[in-house]
Backbone bond lengths (Angstrom), bond angles and torsions (degrees), N, CA, C in turn:
res aa  C-N    CA-C-N  psi(-1)  N-CA   C-N-CA  omega(-1)  CA-C   N-CA-C  phi
1 M - - - 1.456 - - 1.527 108.10 -
2 G 1.332 116.44 130.75 1.453 121.34 178.32 1.526 111.74 -75.49
3 T 1.306 115.65 167.94 1.467 121.49 -177.40 1.525 111.72 -61.05
4 I 1.321 117.82 -45.51 1.469 120.30 -179.65 1.526 110.31 -64.26
5 D 1.316 116.99 -39.18 1.470 120.26 176.34 1.527 110.18 -61.55
6 H 1.326 116.26 -42.97 1.465 121.28 179.02 1.534 110.43 -60.66
7 I 1.320 116.69 -46.50 1.470 120.18 -179.26 1.525 110.51 -66.76
8 A 1.323 117.16 -38.51 1.473 120.47 176.69 1.526 109.97 -58.90
9 S 1.313 117.52 -41.99 1.471 120.01 179.04 1.527 110.87 -66.92
10 L 1.342 117.42 -34.38 1.466 120.47 176.54 1.526 110.56 -65.73
11 L 1.333 116.43 -43.84 1.464 119.77 178.71 1.526 110.56 -61.65
12 E 1.316 116.25 -41.15 1.467 119.85 177.11 1.525 110.97 -61.63
13 S 1.337 117.15 -41.96 1.468 120.14 179.86 1.525 111.81 -66.35
14 L 1.339 116.03 -27.50 1.465 121.05 177.36 1.525 111.96 -86.51
15 D 1.324 116.82 -2.63 1.461 123.69 -177.31 1.529 111.38 61.64
16 I 1.339 115.63 36.96 1.465 122.28 175.95 1.522 107.30 -96.46
17 K 1.319 115.65 124.10 1.459 120.94 -179.02 1.528 109.60 -77.96
18 F 1.324 116.10 140.14 1.459 121.77 179.72 1.513 109.12 -154.97
19 T 1.316 115.23 162.64 1.457 121.23 170.69 1.525 106.36 -117.94
20 R 1.314 114.50 162.18 1.461 119.27 -178.17 1.514 109.50 -130.68
21 E 1.319 115.12 131.32 1.457 122.30 171.58 1.508 106.86 -125.57
22 E 1.311 116.18 106.95 1.458 123.15 -174.95 1.526 109.81 52.23
23 N 1.322 117.72 -112.81 1.463 120.23 -176.56 1.520 112.89 -106.85
24 V 1.324 117.29 31.38 1.468 121.80 176.96 1.530 108.40 -128.45
25 L 1.311 115.04 130.43 1.462 121.15 174.92 1.518 107.65 -101.49
26 M 1.320 118.17 137.95 1.454 121.30 -178.89 1.518 109.28 -128.18
27 M 1.338 114.70 131.62 1.461 121.50 178.88 1.526 108.17 -123.58
28 R 1.307 115.66 158.30 1.465 121.69 174.44 1.519 108.12 -120.89
29 W 1.332 114.93 136.11 1.461 121.64 -179.04 1.517 109.77 -129.11
30 S 1.291 116.42 157.05 1.465 123.17 170.11 1.515 106.98 -117.83
31 T 1.316 115.98 135.83 1.460 121.49 178.88 1.520 108.14 -124.78
32 E 1.301 115.15 -175.02 1.469 120.40 178.02 1.531 111.34 -58.74
33 H 1.325 116.39 -36.51 1.468 120.76 -174.80 1.531 114.42 -109.53
34 I 1.315 117.74 -24.30 1.462 121.25 -171.86 1.527 108.92 -120.95
35 K 1.313 116.49 123.15 1.464 120.67 -175.17 1.524 113.72 -89.34
36 N 1.312 118.87 -23.14 1.464 121.44 -178.19 1.523 109.56 -135.43
37 L 1.307 115.91 67.77 1.460 122.79 -177.18 1.523 109.29 -82.54
38 K 1.324 117.39 121.12 1.454 121.98 180.00 1.533 109.03 -97.15
39 V 1.309 115.84 122.00 1.458 122.62 179.69 1.522 107.49 -120.86
40 K 1.331 115.99 130.16 1.460 121.22 -179.64 1.521 109.95 -114.27
41 I 1.317 115.10 148.32 1.458 121.72 172.69 1.522 106.94 -121.29
42 A 1.324 115.31 127.90 1.462 121.34 -179.03 1.529 108.64 -142.60
43 T 1.314 115.51 171.79 1.457 121.10 174.34 1.523 108.60 -127.78
44 N 1.330 115.35 167.39 1.458 118.38 170.57 1.531 108.16 -77.09
45 E 1.301 116.48 177.92 1.467 121.04 -171.42 1.530 112.97 -58.96
46 D 1.331 118.25 -40.99 1.466 119.34 -178.53 1.539 112.89 -92.53
47 E 1.319 115.99 10.19 1.469 123.60 177.24 1.525 113.34 58.14
48 S 1.330 116.57 32.50 1.464 119.93 178.51 1.531 111.79 -94.73
49 W 1.325 117.57 -8.29 1.470 122.91 177.19 1.518 109.00 -134.08
50 V 1.329 115.64 144.36 1.459 122.66 175.39 1.521 107.61 -112.84
51 Y 1.333 116.45 133.98 1.453 122.62 -179.68 1.521 109.59 -122.09
52 I 1.318 115.95 129.45 1.464 122.22 173.25 1.521 104.85 -111.89
53 I 1.332 116.73 121.25 1.462 121.03 -163.62 1.525 111.73 -133.62
54 H 1.328 114.94 142.83 1.467 121.34 166.39 1.523 107.32 -134.74
55 T 1.324 116.24 128.42 1.459 121.37 174.89 1.521 107.10 -95.64
56 F 1.333 116.07 120.57 1.463 121.40 -170.30 1.531 113.20 -89.46
57 A 1.316 116.97 -63.36 1.471 121.85 -176.72 1.520 107.87 -164.58
58 K 1.306 116.28 169.26 1.462 120.15 173.31 1.528 108.86 -74.11
59 Y 1.316 116.00 133.42 1.461 120.39 178.70 1.528 110.62 -58.90
60 Y 1.340 116.23 -41.21 1.467 119.37 -176.13 1.525 113.34 -78.76
61 D 1.327 117.82 -0.77 1.462 120.59 171.31 1.524 111.16 -76.23
62 A 1.323 116.55 -20.35 1.471 120.28 175.17 1.531 107.92 -70.86
63 E 1.301 115.10 144.18 1.462 120.98 179.64 1.532 109.82 -53.94
64 E 1.338 116.18 135.97 1.467 121.55 -173.48 1.529 112.78 -52.83
65 G 1.297 117.82 -42.75 1.461 121.07 -177.70 1.525 113.86 -71.78
66 K 1.346 116.73 -8.48 1.468 120.26 -178.15 1.532 112.80 -110.57
67 R 1.329 116.72 -2.38 1.466 119.85 -175.58 1.521 113.29 -67.47
68 A 1.319 117.66 -40.30 1.470 119.92 -178.91 1.524 110.17 -62.37
69 K 1.321 116.90 -43.81 1.467 120.09 178.57 1.526 110.12 -65.92
70 L 1.336 117.76 -38.77 1.458 120.81 177.40 1.530 109.95 -60.38
71 A 1.330 117.46 -46.68 1.465 120.56 179.54 1.530 110.63 -60.87
72 Y 1.326 116.92 -42.29 1.465 121.47 177.55 1.528 110.60 -62.90
73 D 1.321 116.54 -46.58 1.468 120.60 -179.82 1.530 111.43 -64.35
74 M 1.337 116.91 -36.05 1.461 119.99 177.15 1.528 110.89 -66.35
75 L 1.317 116.82 -39.54 1.459 120.61 178.44 1.524 110.64 -62.83
76 R 1.320 116.17 -44.96 1.473 120.16 177.68 1.534 111.29 -64.10
77 A 1.329 116.30 -43.40 1.459 120.06 -179.26 1.531 110.63 -64.71
78 S 1.327 116.60 -36.36 1.450 121.03 178.06 1.525 110.68 -63.20
79 W 1.309 116.41 -37.50 1.457 121.42 177.98 1.523 110.71 -66.05
80 E 1.333 116.38 -39.60 1.463 121.54 -175.38 1.528 113.30 -83.87
81 A 1.326 117.23 -24.29 1.474 120.63 -178.67 1.522 109.34 -71.41
82 N 1.282 115.88 141.84 1.457 121.02 -177.83 1.528 110.15 -83.08
83 G 1.338 116.82 96.92 1.455 121.46 175.40 1.511 116.13 78.31
84 V 1.326 117.97 13.76 1.460 120.92 -178.89 1.521 109.42 -118.42
85 K 1.330 115.76 133.27 1.460 121.70 176.69 1.522 109.13 -99.50
86 F 1.321 116.09 138.89 1.458 122.95 170.84 1.523 104.47 -103.68
87 A 1.330 117.38 123.07 1.457 119.59 -173.35 1.525 110.80 -143.65
88 I 1.325 114.95 171.12 1.458 122.61 172.88 1.522 106.03 -121.99
89 D 1.328 116.93 121.62 1.464 120.14 -175.77 1.526 111.79 -85.66
90 D 1.322 116.68 -176.49 1.466 122.39 -177.69 1.522 113.72 -63.09
91 D 1.343 117.14 -20.35 1.467 121.59 178.40 1.523 111.92 -95.74
92 D 1.340 117.08 11.34 1.469 124.07 -177.98 1.522 113.21 64.99
93 D 1.334 116.85 23.46 1.457 120.86 172.76 1.521 109.09 -84.81
94 I 1.320 115.99 141.62 1.456 120.74 170.73 1.527 105.87 -80.54
95 V 1.321 115.33 124.32 1.454 121.43 -174.66 1.523 109.27 -125.00
96 L 1.318 115.95 137.57 1.453 121.53 170.61 1.516 106.31 -106.29
97 L 1.329 116.35 136.70 1.446 120.34 -170.75 1.522 111.30 -144.39
98 A 1.311 115.35 127.45 1.463 121.83 167.91 1.521 104.92 -112.70
99 E 1.312 117.05 130.58 1.457 119.79 -177.66 1.523 110.27 -135.78
100 T 1.314 114.50 152.59 1.458 119.57 177.82 1.519 109.33 -151.86
101 N 1.330 115.48 147.21 1.465 119.34 172.91 1.529 110.26 -98.86
102 D 1.327 116.07 9.71 1.464 122.05 172.72 1.520 107.07 -87.10
103 T 1.317 116.75 91.47 1.464 120.13 -176.33 1.526 111.97 -86.70
104 D 1.321 116.80 -1.18 1.464 121.55 175.84 1.528 108.33 -103.02
105 L 1.324 115.17 51.74 1.464 121.46 -175.74 1.526 111.46 -65.30
106 T 1.320 114.65 152.16 1.465 120.48 170.70 1.523 107.95 -94.95
107 A 1.317 115.92 168.62 1.461 120.51 177.66 1.526 110.00 -60.18
108 E 1.308 117.14 -43.31 1.473 120.82 -178.09 1.529 111.28 -65.43
109 E 1.325 118.08 -40.81 1.467 121.14 177.81 1.527 110.69 -64.24
110 T 1.316 116.95 -40.97 1.462 121.17 178.69 1.523 110.27 -63.11
111 K 1.317 116.33 -46.43 1.472 121.47 178.82 1.523 110.92 -60.50
112 T 1.315 117.52 -40.61 1.467 121.83 179.45 1.521 111.10 -65.00
113 L 1.326 117.71 -46.89 1.465 120.80 179.68 1.523 111.46 -60.78
114 I 1.323 117.12 -44.37 1.463 120.93 178.34 1.526 109.62 -62.95
115 G 1.322 117.07 -44.17 1.467 121.06 179.64 1.511 112.82 -60.10
116 H 1.335 117.09 -42.30 1.461 120.31 178.46 1.531 110.88 -63.15
117 L 1.337 116.06 -41.52 1.464 119.20 179.95 1.526 111.12 -65.96
118 V 1.319 117.28 -44.76 1.464 120.83 -179.80 1.528 110.28 -61.52
119 H 1.324 117.47 -42.63 1.467 121.20 177.35 1.530 110.76 -62.45
120 A 1.323 117.25 -40.99 1.467 121.24 179.03 1.527 111.15 -63.58
121 C 1.322 117.55 -31.32 1.472 120.57 177.37 1.525 110.50 -63.42
122 D 1.329 117.48 -40.60 1.469 120.02 175.50 1.521 110.90 -65.37
123 T 1.319 117.57 -37.43 1.470 120.99 176.47 1.518 109.99 -61.28
124 L 1.327 117.29 -45.79 1.466 120.50 179.12 1.523 110.65 -63.90
125 W 1.314 117.62 -40.05 1.468 120.35 177.94 1.527 109.57 -57.60
126 E 1.323 117.80 -38.45 1.469 121.79 -178.57 1.531 112.39 -70.30
127 I 1.330 118.73 -32.08 1.467 119.73 -176.86 1.531 112.72 -95.77
128 Y 1.322 118.00 -12.88 1.470 120.55 -178.18 1.537 108.82 -68.93
129 P 1.336 116.95 126.65 1.479 119.15 -177.36 1.525 111.90 -69.71
130 R 1.303 114.14 135.99 1.463 121.24 176.27 1.521 108.99 -119.07
131 H 1.296 116.24 153.28 1.470 120.33 -178.11 1.498 111.40 -70.12
């Protein structure tokens, strides 16, 4: 059984609804601030790492005068978040990421990683500058 298959079975055991497109699992969550939060689970090519990911917004969509503070706030939030990185990818998307090289995850570990990422999304929503 591959890593994605293993995680899919864990999600099923946790009664977490998801869809699957090839080797990516996608879930939808509702939080205090976000009603349709899309969270994906993927692996690297050799399935030695598991990534739980949410793409938030384009970094450059934030008002120019507020970007430096946003980057600073993201760095601080990344430090305070439990196991979640706040980053900007090659496409200038703000990405939240929980990753592990423990590909033999348990249901409880999977639930915890997803929970930390979902909570971090609400944190990012709070610090993201709005007009």
